[in-house]
C-alpha positions as CSV (number, residue, x, y, z in Angstrom):
1,M,-8.7,9.1,81.0
2,F,-9.6,12.0,78.7
3,L,-6.8,12.2,76.1
4,E,-6.6,15.4,74.0
5,H,-5.6,13.8,70.8
6,K,-8.2,11.0,71.0
7,Y,-11.2,12.9,69.5
8,T,-11.8,14.2,66.0
9,I,-13.5,17.6,65.5
10,E,-16.8,15.8,64.7
11,E,-16.6,13.8,67.9
12,L,-15.8,16.9,69.9
13,I,-18.8,18.7,68.4
14,K,-21.1,15.8,69.3
15,R,-19.7,15.8,72.9
16,C,-20.0,19.6,73.1
17,R,-23.7,19.3,72.0
18,A,-24.2,16.9,74.9
19,G,-22.8,19.5,77.2
20,E,-19.5,17.9,78.1
21,R,-17.3,20.6,79.6
22,K,-14.0,18.7,79.0
23,S,-14.9,18.5,75.3
24,Q,-15.6,22.2,75.2
25,E,-12.2,22.8,76.8
26,L,-10.5,20.6,74.2
27,L,-12.3,22.3,71.3
28,Y,-11.4,25.7,72.8
29,K,-7.7,24.7,73.0
30,Q,-7.7,23.5,69.5
31,L,-9.2,26.7,67.9
32,A,-8.3,29.5,70.4
33,S,-5.1,30.6,68.9
34,K,-6.5,30.9,65.3
35,M,-9.6,32.7,66.6
36,M,-7.5,35.0,68.7
37,G,-5.9,36.2,65.5
38,V,-9.4,37.0,64.1
39,C,-10.3,38.9,67.3
40,M,-7.0,40.8,67.3
41,R,-8.0,42.3,64.0
42,Y,-11.1,43.9,65.5
43,A,-9.8,44.8,69.0
44,T,-7.9,47.8,70.1
45,D,-5.5,45.7,72.3
46,R,-4.8,42.2,73.4
47,M,-7.0,42.4,76.5
48,E,-10.0,43.4,74.4
49,A,-9.3,40.7,71.9
50,E,-9.3,38.1,74.8
51,D,-12.7,39.4,75.9
52,M,-14.0,39.1,72.3
53,L,-12.6,35.6,72.1
54,Q,-14.3,34.5,75.3
55,N,-17.6,36.1,74.2
56,G,-17.2,34.4,70.8
57,F,-16.7,31.0,72.3
58,I,-19.6,31.4,74.6
59,R,-21.7,32.1,71.6
60,V,-20.2,29.1,69.7
61,F,-21.1,26.7,72.5
62,Q,-24.6,28.3,72.8
63,K,-25.2,27.9,69.0
64,M,-23.5,24.5,68.7
65,N,-26.8,22.8,67.6
66,D,-27.1,25.4,64.8
67,Y,-24.0,24.0,63.0
68,R,-25.3,21.7,60.3
69,G,-22.0,20.5,58.9
70,D,-22.2,22.6,55.7
71,G,-18.7,23.8,55.2
72,S,-15.9,23.6,57.7
73,F,-16.6,23.9,61.4
74,E,-13.6,26.2,61.7
75,G,-15.1,28.6,59.1
76,W,-18.4,28.5,61.0
77,V,-16.6,29.4,64.3
78,R,-14.7,32.1,62.5
79,R,-17.9,33.8,61.3
80,I,-19.3,33.7,64.8
81,M,-16.0,35.3,66.1
82,V,-16.2,38.1,63.5
83,H,-19.8,38.9,64.3
84,S,-19.2,38.6,68.0
85,S,-16.2,40.9,67.9
86,I,-18.1,43.5,66.0
87,E,-21.0,43.3,68.5
88,Y,-18.5,43.6,71.4
89,Y,-16.9,46.6,69.7
90,R,-20.3,48.3,69.2
91,K,-21.2,47.8,72.9
92,H,-17.9,49.1,74.2
93,H,-17.0,51.8,71.8
94,K,-18.7,54.6,70.0
95,M,-18.7,53.7,66.3
96,M,-17.4,56.4,64.0
97,Q,-20.1,57.6,61.8
98,A,-19.2,57.0,58.2
99,V,-19.3,59.9,55.8
100,E,-19.7,59.0,52.2
101,M,-17.2,60.4,49.8
102,T,-16.2,59.8,46.3
103,E,-13.2,57.6,45.6
104,A,-10.3,59.7,44.4
105,D,-7.3,58.5,42.5
106,E,-5.0,57.1,45.1
107,P,-1.2,57.1,44.9
108,S,0.3,53.7,44.5
109,V,2.7,52.2,46.9
110,N,5.8,50.3,45.9
111,P,4.7,46.6,45.8
112,L,8.2,45.6,47.0
113,A,7.6,47.6,50.2
114,V,4.4,45.6,50.9
115,A,6.1,42.3,50.1
116,K,8.9,43.1,52.6
117,L,6.4,43.7,55.4
118,D,5.9,40.7,57.6
119,A,2.4,39.8,58.9
120,K,3.2,41.2,62.3
121,D,4.1,44.7,60.9
122,L,1.0,44.7,58.6
123,M,-1.2,43.7,61.6
124,A,0.2,46.5,63.6
125,L,-0.6,49.0,60.8
126,I,-4.1,47.7,60.5
127,Q,-4.6,48.0,64.3
128,Q,-3.6,51.6,64.1
129,L,-6.5,52.4,61.8
130,A,-9.5,54.2,63.3
131,P,-12.2,51.7,64.4
132,G,-14.6,52.2,61.5
133,Y,-11.8,51.9,58.9
134,R,-10.3,48.9,60.6
135,I,-13.6,47.0,60.8
136,V,-14.5,47.7,57.2
137,F,-11.0,46.9,56.0
138,N,-11.0,43.6,57.9
139,L,-14.4,42.5,56.7
140,Y,-13.7,43.3,53.1
141,A,-10.0,42.5,52.6
142,I,-9.5,39.7,55.0
143,E,-13.0,38.1,55.6
144,G,-14.2,38.6,52.0
145,Y,-17.5,40.2,52.7
146,S,-19.1,42.4,50.0
147,H,-19.8,46.1,50.7
148,K,-23.5,45.3,50.9
149,E,-22.9,42.6,53.5
150,I,-20.6,45.0,55.4
151,G,-23.2,47.7,55.4
152,E,-25.8,45.2,56.9
153,I,-23.3,43.9,59.5
154,V,-22.0,47.3,60.6
155,G,-25.1,49.4,60.1
156,I,-23.8,51.7,57.4
157,T,-24.6,52.2,53.7
158,E,-22.9,50.3,51.0
159,G,-21.4,53.6,49.8
160,A,-20.1,54.4,53.3
161,S,-18.4,50.9,53.3
162,K,-16.7,51.7,50.0
163,S,-15.6,55.1,51.3
164,Q,-14.2,53.7,54.5
165,L,-12.3,51.0,52.7
166,S,-10.9,53.5,50.3
167,R,-9.7,55.7,53.2
168,A,-8.3,52.7,55.1
169,R,-6.3,51.7,52.0
170,A,-5.0,55.3,51.6
171,I,-3.9,55.4,55.3
172,L,-2.2,52.0,55.0
173,R,-0.4,53.1,51.9
174,D,0.9,56.2,53.6
175,Q,2.0,54.2,56.6
176,I,3.8,51.6,54.4
177,T,5.5,54.5,52.4
178,K,6.7,56.0,55.7
179,L,8.0,52.6,56.9
180,E,9.8,52.2,53.6
181,G,11.3,55.7,53.9
182,K,12.6,54.9,57.4
183,K,14.0,51.6,56.3
184,Y,16.0,53.2,53.4
185,G,16.8,56.5,55.1
186,Y,14.6,59.0,53.2
187,A,11.5,60.8,54.2
188,G,8.3,59.3,52.8
C-alpha cells in the first residue's frame, strides 16, 4: 500500500527519478498549492495559472535529474515555476514593449494603508497591473531577481526593468491610496 505520509522529499525525488508515477503524484500534491501561488502572480486568471502550474510540473519531472541537492528542492521547483510561467506568458500573450524612462520622485503612500491590506487584496492589485509591469514587479519584489537578471529572463534592458518596476510601484501606490480613500470615505 502506498501511504502519502510515508516518504520524505528525498525519497520522493529518488522515486520520481526512477519514473514512479505515484511518487510524482505525491510530490505534486505536496507542492501544488504553494506553486499555484507562484503561478497566480504571473497569470491573468486562475485557469491560466493552472496551465502554468501543469507546464511547470511537467518541466520539473523532465529536469528531475538536474536537481543536485544544492539548496532546497522547493526553491528549485519555484525557480522552474517562475521561468515556466514567464515562458507560458510569452507564448500566449504579446509582451508589452518596455519604454525606458527616468525615475521621477514618486509620491509616498501611507504605510498604515499598506499594513492594513491583506495578502489577498495586495495580490488582486498586483494582478491588475499590465503584464510587463506585473512580471517585472514579481521578479524583483517577490522573487528577488536583480534588474540585470530580469532583463535577461524577460528580454528587456536593465533600464527598462527599472522603469517598469518604478511604474508598477506608482500604479500600486495609486491603487492603495484609492482603496484607503474608499475605506475612510474620502476621494484618493
